[in-house]
C-alpha positions as CSV (number, residue, x, y, z in Angstrom):
1,M,-31.0,-22.9,-42.9
2,V,-30.5,-19.2,-42.0
3,S,-32.1,-18.1,-38.6
4,P,-34.7,-15.3,-38.8
5,S,-32.6,-13.0,-36.7
6,L,-29.5,-13.5,-38.9
7,W,-31.7,-13.0,-42.0
8,L,-33.0,-9.7,-40.6
9,L,-29.4,-8.6,-39.9
10,Q,-28.4,-9.4,-43.4
11,L,-31.3,-7.3,-44.7
12,Q,-30.3,-4.4,-42.5
13,P,-26.5,-3.8,-42.7
14,G,-26.6,-1.0,-40.2
15,A,-28.3,-3.3,-37.7
16,S,-25.4,-5.8,-37.8
17,W,-22.9,-3.0,-37.1
18,A,-25.1,-1.7,-34.2
19,G,-25.5,-5.2,-32.8
20,G,-21.8,-5.8,-32.9
21,R,-21.1,-2.5,-31.2
22,E,-23.6,-3.3,-28.4
23,L,-22.0,-6.7,-28.0
24,Q,-18.5,-5.2,-27.8
25,K,-19.8,-2.6,-25.3
26,K,-21.3,-5.4,-23.1
27,E,-18.1,-7.5,-23.3
28,S,-16.1,-4.4,-22.3
29,Q,-18.3,-3.7,-19.3
30,E,-18.0,-7.4,-18.2
31,M,-14.2,-7.3,-18.5
32,S,-14.1,-4.0,-16.6
33,T,-16.2,-5.6,-13.8
34,N,-14.0,-8.7,-13.7
35,L,-10.9,-6.5,-13.5
36,K,-12.4,-4.6,-10.6
37,Y,-13.0,-7.7,-8.6
38,L,-9.7,-9.2,-9.6
39,S,-8.0,-6.0,-8.4
40,L,-9.9,-6.2,-5.2
41,G,-8.7,-9.8,-4.6
42,I,-5.1,-8.8,-5.4
43,L,-5.2,-5.8,-3.1
44,V,-6.7,-7.8,-0.2
45,F,-4.1,-10.6,-0.7
46,Q,-1.1,-8.2,-0.9
47,T,-2.1,-6.1,2.1
48,T,-3.1,-9.0,4.4
49,S,-0.2,-11.3,3.4
50,L,2.5,-8.6,3.8
51,V,1.3,-7.7,7.3
52,L,0.9,-11.3,8.5
53,T,4.2,-12.6,7.0
54,M,6.1,-9.6,8.3
55,R,4.7,-10.1,11.8
56,Y,5.4,-13.8,11.7
57,S,8.9,-13.4,10.4
58,R,9.7,-10.9,13.2
59,T,8.3,-13.0,16.0
60,L,9.3,-16.5,14.8
61,K,11.9,-18.1,17.2
62,E,14.8,-19.6,15.3
63,E,18.4,-20.5,16.0
64,G,21.0,-18.0,15.0
65,P,20.6,-14.3,14.3
66,R,17.4,-12.8,13.0
67,Y,17.4,-11.1,9.6
68,L,18.1,-7.4,9.6
69,S,15.0,-5.4,8.6
70,S,17.2,-2.6,7.3
71,T,18.8,-5.0,4.7
72,A,15.3,-6.3,3.7
73,V,14.3,-2.7,3.0
74,V,17.3,-2.2,0.7
75,I,16.6,-5.5,-1.2
76,A,13.0,-4.6,-1.6
77,E,14.0,-1.2,-3.2
78,L,16.3,-3.0,-5.6
79,L,13.6,-5.5,-6.6
80,K,11.2,-2.6,-7.2
81,I,13.7,-0.9,-9.5
82,L,14.1,-4.2,-11.4
83,A,10.3,-4.6,-11.7
84,C,9.9,-1.0,-13.0
85,V,12.7,-1.4,-15.5
86,L,10.9,-4.5,-16.9
87,L,7.6,-2.5,-17.1
88,V,9.3,0.3,-18.9
89,Y,10.9,-2.3,-21.2
90,K,7.4,-3.7,-21.9
91,D,6.1,-0.1,-22.7
92,S,9.1,0.3,-25.0
93,K,7.8,-2.6,-27.1
94,C,10.5,-4.9,-25.6
95,N,13.3,-3.0,-27.4
96,L,16.5,-2.6,-25.5
97,R,17.5,0.5,-27.5
98,S,14.2,2.2,-26.8
99,L,14.6,1.2,-23.1
100,N,18.1,2.7,-22.9
101,R,17.0,5.9,-24.6
102,V,14.0,6.3,-22.3
103,L,16.1,5.7,-19.2
104,H,18.8,8.1,-20.4
105,D,16.4,10.8,-21.5
106,E,14.1,10.7,-18.5
107,I,16.6,10.1,-15.7
108,L,20.2,11.0,-16.6
109,N,19.3,14.0,-18.8
110,K,16.9,15.4,-16.1
111,P,19.0,15.5,-12.9
112,M,16.9,18.1,-11.2
113,E,13.7,16.2,-11.9
114,T,15.3,13.1,-10.5
115,L,16.6,14.9,-7.4
116,K,13.0,15.9,-6.6
117,L,12.4,12.3,-5.6
118,A,15.1,12.3,-3.0
119,I,12.8,13.8,-0.3
120,P,9.9,11.4,-0.6
121,S,12.3,8.5,-1.2
122,G,14.1,9.2,2.1
123,I,10.7,9.4,3.9
124,Y,9.4,6.2,2.3
125,T,12.7,4.4,3.4
126,L,12.1,5.6,7.0
127,Q,8.5,4.5,6.8
128,N,9.4,1.0,5.5
129,N,11.9,0.5,8.4
130,L,9.2,1.8,10.9
131,L,6.8,-0.8,9.7
132,Y,9.2,-3.6,10.7
133,V,9.6,-1.9,14.1
134,A,5.8,-1.7,14.5
135,L,5.1,-5.3,13.6
136,S,7.9,-6.5,15.9
137,N,6.0,-4.9,18.8
138,L,2.3,-5.0,17.8
139,D,0.0,-7.8,16.7
140,A,-1.1,-7.7,13.1
141,A,-4.8,-6.7,13.8
142,T,-3.9,-3.7,16.0
143,Y,-1.3,-2.6,13.5
144,Q,-3.8,-2.9,10.6
145,V,-6.4,-0.8,12.2
146,T,-4.1,1.8,13.7
147,Y,-2.3,2.2,10.4
148,Q,-5.5,3.5,8.8
149,L,-4.7,6.8,10.4
150,K,-2.7,7.4,7.2
151,I,-6.0,8.4,5.7
152,L,-6.2,11.2,8.1
153,T,-2.6,12.4,7.5
154,T,-3.0,12.1,3.8
155,A,-6.2,14.1,3.8
156,L,-4.6,16.9,6.0
157,F,-1.5,17.1,3.8
158,S,-3.6,17.1,0.6
159,V,-5.6,20.1,2.0
160,S,-2.4,22.0,3.0
161,M,-0.1,21.1,0.1
162,L,-2.4,20.5,-2.8
163,S,-5.2,22.9,-1.7
164,K,-7.7,20.0,-2.0
165,K,-11.2,20.5,-0.7
166,L,-12.9,17.9,1.5
167,G,-16.6,17.5,1.7
168,V,-18.7,17.2,4.8
169,Y,-18.7,13.3,4.6
170,Q,-14.9,13.2,4.4
171,W,-14.4,15.5,7.4
172,L,-16.9,13.4,9.4
173,S,-15.1,10.2,8.3
174,L,-11.8,11.6,9.7
175,V,-13.4,12.2,13.1
176,I,-14.9,8.7,13.1
177,L,-11.5,7.3,12.1
178,M,-9.7,9.0,15.0
179,T,-12.4,7.8,17.4
180,G,-12.1,4.2,16.1
181,V,-8.3,4.1,16.4
182,A,-8.6,5.5,20.0
183,F,-10.9,2.7,20.9
184,V,-8.6,0.1,19.4
185,Q,-5.6,1.4,21.4
186,W,-7.7,1.7,24.6
187,P,-6.1,-0.5,27.3
188,S,-8.1,-3.5,28.4
189,D,-7.7,-6.5,30.8
190,S,-7.1,-8.9,28.0
191,Q,-3.8,-7.1,27.2
192,A,-2.4,-8.7,30.3
193,T,-2.0,-11.9,28.3
194,A,-0.1,-10.0,25.6
195,A,2.0,-8.4,28.2
196,K,3.7,-11.7,28.9
197,E,5.1,-11.7,25.4
198,H,5.6,-7.9,25.0
199,S,6.3,-5.3,27.7
200,A,4.2,-2.2,27.8
201,G,7.3,-0.3,26.7
202,S,7.6,-2.4,23.5
203,Q,3.9,-1.9,22.7
204,F,4.4,1.8,23.1
205,V,7.4,1.7,20.7
206,G,5.2,-0.1,18.2
207,L,2.5,2.5,18.5
208,I,4.9,5.4,18.1
209,A,6.4,3.6,15.1
210,V,2.9,3.3,13.5
211,L,2.1,6.9,14.1
212,I,5.3,8.2,12.6
213,A,4.8,5.9,9.7
214,C,1.3,7.3,9.2
215,F,2.6,10.9,9.1
216,S,5.5,9.9,6.8
217,S,3.1,8.0,4.5
218,G,0.7,10.9,4.3
219,F,3.4,13.5,3.5
220,A,5.4,11.4,1.1
221,G,2.3,10.2,-0.8
222,V,1.0,13.8,-1.3
223,Y,4.5,15.1,-2.2
224,F,4.8,12.3,-4.8
225,E,1.3,13.0,-6.1
226,K,2.3,16.7,-6.5
227,I,5.4,15.8,-8.5
228,L,3.4,13.4,-10.7
229,K,1.0,16.2,-11.5
230,E,3.7,18.7,-12.3
231,T,5.6,16.5,-14.8
232,K,4.6,14.1,-17.6
233,Q,7.0,11.3,-16.6
234,S,5.4,7.8,-16.2
235,V,4.8,6.3,-12.8
236,W,7.3,3.6,-13.5
237,I,10.1,6.0,-14.3
238,R,9.3,7.9,-11.0
239,N,9.3,4.6,-9.1
240,I,12.8,3.8,-10.6
241,Q,14.0,7.2,-9.3
242,L,12.4,6.5,-5.9
243,G,14.0,3.1,-5.7
244,F,17.4,4.5,-6.6
245,F,17.4,7.0,-3.8
246,G,15.7,4.6,-1.5
247,S,18.4,2.0,-1.9
248,I,21.1,4.6,-1.2
249,F,19.3,5.9,2.0
250,G,18.6,2.3,3.0
251,L,22.3,1.3,2.7
252,M,23.2,4.3,4.8
253,G,20.8,3.1,7.4
254,V,22.2,-0.4,7.3
255,Y,25.8,0.7,8.0
256,I,24.8,3.3,10.6
257,Y,22.4,1.2,12.7
258,D,23.4,-2.4,11.9
259,G,27.0,-2.0,10.9
260,E,28.3,-4.1,13.8
261,Q,26.0,-7.0,13.2
262,L,26.6,-6.8,9.5
263,S,30.4,-7.2,10.0
264,K,29.8,-10.2,12.2
265,N,27.2,-12.2,10.3
266,G,27.0,-10.7,6.8
267,F,24.3,-8.9,4.8
268,F,22.0,-11.9,4.4
269,Q,22.2,-13.1,8.0
270,G,19.0,-14.9,9.1
271,Y,17.4,-15.0,5.6
272,N,15.1,-17.9,4.8
273,K,12.2,-18.5,2.5
274,L,9.8,-16.5,4.7
275,T,12.1,-13.5,4.7
276,W,12.3,-13.5,0.9
277,I,8.5,-13.7,0.7
278,V,8.2,-10.6,2.9
279,V,10.8,-8.8,0.8
280,V,9.0,-9.6,-2.5
281,L,5.6,-8.6,-1.1
282,Q,7.0,-5.3,0.1
283,A,8.8,-4.6,-3.2
284,L,5.8,-5.4,-5.4
285,G,3.2,-3.9,-3.0
286,G,3.4,-0.3,-4.2
287,L,3.4,-1.4,-7.8
288,V,0.4,-3.6,-7.3
289,I,-1.5,-0.8,-5.6
290,A,-0.5,1.6,-8.5
291,A,-1.9,-0.9,-11.0
292,V,-5.0,-1.6,-9.0
293,I,-6.0,2.0,-8.6
294,K,-6.5,2.1,-12.4
295,Y,-9.4,-0.3,-12.1
296,A,-10.7,0.0,-8.5
297,D,-12.8,2.9,-7.2
298,N,-12.7,4.3,-3.7
299,I,-15.5,2.0,-2.5
300,L,-13.7,-1.1,-3.7
301,K,-10.5,0.1,-2.0
302,G,-12.4,0.7,1.2
303,F,-13.9,-2.8,0.9
304,A,-10.4,-4.3,0.4
305,T,-9.1,-2.5,3.5
306,S,-12.1,-3.8,5.5
307,L,-11.5,-7.4,4.3
308,S,-7.8,-7.1,5.1
309,I,-8.6,-5.9,8.7
310,I,-11.0,-8.7,9.3
311,L,-8.7,-11.4,7.8
312,S,-5.7,-10.0,9.9
313,T,-7.8,-10.2,13.0
314,L,-9.0,-13.7,12.4
315,I,-5.5,-15.1,11.4
316,S,-3.9,-13.3,14.3
317,Y,-6.3,-14.9,16.7
318,F,-6.5,-18.4,15.3
319,W,-3.1,-18.9,13.7
320,L,-0.5,-16.5,15.1
321,Q,-2.3,-16.7,18.5
322,D,-0.8,-13.4,19.6
323,F,-4.1,-11.4,19.8
324,V,-7.2,-11.6,21.9
325,P,-10.0,-9.4,20.5
326,T,-12.2,-7.5,22.9
327,S,-15.6,-5.8,22.5
328,V,-13.8,-2.4,22.6
329,F,-11.4,-3.5,19.8
330,F,-14.4,-4.7,17.7
331,F,-16.2,-1.4,18.2
332,G,-13.2,0.6,17.2
333,A,-12.5,-1.6,14.2
334,I,-16.1,-1.2,13.0
335,L,-15.7,2.6,13.3
336,V,-12.5,2.5,11.3
337,I,-14.0,0.3,8.6
338,A,-17.1,2.7,8.4
339,A,-14.8,5.7,8.2
340,T,-12.9,4.1,5.4
341,F,-16.1,3.6,3.4
342,L,-17.4,7.1,4.3
343,Y,-14.2,8.8,3.2
344,G,-14.5,7.2,-0.3
345,Y,-18.2,8.0,-0.5
346,D,-19.0,10.5,-3.3
347,P,-22.6,11.6,-3.3
348,K,-24.0,12.5,-6.7
349,P,-25.5,15.9,-5.6
350,A,-22.3,17.8,-4.8
351,G,-22.6,19.6,-1.5
352,N,-20.7,22.7,-0.4
353,P,-17.1,21.8,0.1
354,I,-15.3,22.8,3.2
355,K,-11.7,23.9,2.9
356,A,-9.3,24.0,5.9
């Protein structure tokens, strides 16, 4: 027996086409929503797990030499190149000849375009090394909140290098962000406990490392964005170029700063399962974020940052036990989270933009 609705659709051919179109549109919207929340989960997991595992790996007391962070940066760059080559291979319909032609045409035959990536690559390599220094001297929660200053540096470099215009809400969020980070870094009595593990000097080193990393992240990110807008090369090709120069700069750093330890104990000294997890997370982190940006909007990215800060704080307190939160820290963290949301807020009625 034919149902009345199906019978009506059979009588009206156009209705069946319209109904199918509506169904496809609904399924597409549901898939888009699912991808947004999946991307949110991936971003939270990657951001939080990288910070916590890196912190734990740098403070874990083990027999023998600790792994060299400079070598970990180099291996992460090589893994990033491998991952990007596989993605280009996939885009080339899994054809080796097509892959070879793309790599030859886009990289070898365009040496000047490739050389443009040397500057941001060197800065990214410096930044990655600084993050190890920072997490060797700061707890994960303080690091996470302070590192959000990269929003400020990215905004300022975007205004100066890309002539971007920031709205009133964005400028206000940057002021709130600076205030929040200042509260988080405000000295308190509870830091006396942390001082037993880390001297004031080492915490100062960690803070300086984060601040330099924020400036390098802002400049390199905007410079990379400018290059992407000026050319039609894919993000994966550009990341291969970044990884190539990054591995070269990284190897230079290994032999300049850790050459003596390298000659004594080898390149992979102190490596264990945890070290490899950190390396893989760092290598795939940028690629994950690049893929996530395709589906996640600014509000979702702000939500992911907020969740990551909260998780890092909780895990630092309950698991790593290297952090005692204070009311001042919580107030500063709330300001930073609010600033993150406010910066991504895009009101429908566009106001008069302010240009620096």
